[in-house]
N, C-alpha and C positions, 0 to 999 in steps of 0.2 A: 741207245740210236732216234736220230732226229724225227719228229715226227713225217715229215717230208720226207723220210727217204722212202725212194722207190727200186725195190731189190729182184735183180733179173737172176734167176739160179743156170747154170748156163753148166750143162752136164751131157754123160750119155745119156741118152735115152731112156732105155733101160730102168736110168738109177732114177729120173725126174720126176715120175709122182712120188716116193719117197721123201726126196729131197724139198721139194715142194711143197709134202705133207709138213718136215721138221721142219724148213724157215715159219713159216707161218705160225707153227706150235710157238714159235723163238721170237719172231719180228712181228706177228703181226698179221692177221688175215689181209689188212689194207696195207699192207707193204711191200708183199709182192709181187710182182707181176709177170703176164705170158708174154710180153712182147717188149722185144729186149730197146725198140726205140720209145718203151714207155716207162722206162730205168732211170735212176742216178747212180747207180751203183750196177755191177757186173762181180757174182762173187762166182766164180770158174771152180767147180770141183769134179777133182779126178785129173787123170790123162785125160790126153786131147784125142779127139776127132772130130773129123772134117769138120763137121756140121758146126762145134764148138770153138774151131779156128775161123768161121766164116761170122758166129755171132760175135769173138774179141777182136774180129775187123771190123764188123759194122760200128760198134760201140765205142770203135778206137777212133775210124772217122770222126763217128758224132756228141765225140769232146766226155762220151760217160769213162769214169774210174772203171779197172779191172782190178781185180785183188781176184790172187789162188789161193784157194783155200782149203781144209780138212773138212769131210761131212759133218763134224760140230762145227761148221763154219770157221773154223778159227783160224785166222793167214798162217800159213805155212810158214812163211824166216819167222813170226815172234814165235811159234809151235817151237819151232826146234831152235830157236834160241832156247828158251826152258829148260826142253830137256838136257840142250848143254851146258846148264849150268846147273841141272839136277846132277849130272854124269858129275861134273867136276866138286863137287858139296857131299857126294859119296868118295869121290878119293881122296881127298880130303880130312875125310870121317876116319 
């Protein structure tokens, strides 16, 4: 990940401390931001809440890219493709 990448973790409030700590350990302390407006990328984790939807709208209005990820910060569409390929490999075996 680029050194100038600044990430905001968008998730439900009760998961935020855990996910922020995990993101800091993966991406680096300096990469994780507390405010949407400070970020260059928004990672949306889990099911949406009203607060999360407001944060996504704020990001989109500011031109900040938004990506839907799982709790391991893997993009959901990529993860789904990997699982699909794994299933197809088992079927062929």
